[in-house]
C-alpha positions as CSV (number, residue, x, y, z in Angstrom):
1,X,12.7,64.6,76.7
2,X,16.1,63.1,77.1
3,X,14.6,60.2,79.1
4,X,12.3,59.4,76.2
5,X,15.2,59.5,73.8
6,X,17.2,57.1,76.0
7,X,14.3,54.7,76.1
8,X,13.9,54.8,72.3
9,X,17.7,54.2,71.8
10,X,17.7,51.3,74.3
11,X,14.6,49.8,72.5
12,X,16.3,50.0,69.1
13,X,19.5,48.5,70.4
14,X,17.8,45.6,72.2
15,X,15.2,45.0,69.4
16,X,16.4,41.4,68.8
17,X,15.8,40.3,72.4
18,X,12.7,42.3,73.2
19,X,10.4,39.7,71.7
20,X,12.0,36.8,73.5
21,X,12.0,38.7,76.8
22,X,8.3,39.5,76.3
23,X,7.6,35.8,75.6
24,X,9.5,34.8,78.7
25,X,7.7,37.3,80.9
26,X,4.3,36.0,79.6
27,X,5.4,32.4,80.3
28,X,6.3,33.4,83.9
29,X,2.9,35.1,84.4
30,X,1.1,31.9,83.1
31,X,3.1,29.7,85.4
32,X,2.3,32.1,88.3
33,X,-1.4,32.0,87.6
34,X,-1.5,28.2,87.2
35,X,0.5,27.8,90.4
36,X,-1.9,30.0,92.3
37,X,-4.9,28.1,91.0
38,X,-3.4,24.6,91.5
39,X,-4.6,24.1,95.1
40,X,-8.2,24.5,94.0
41,X,-7.8,21.6,91.5
42,X,-6.5,19.2,94.2
């Protein structure tokens, strides 16, 4: 149970940056998918 408590405390401390990190990760995934499908458009 200590691992779960540590994860919760980290999440509460980094709550301000969690949303921006999630948006950045989503943007990277979109760029990856577009980059992989780009040769089929050319």
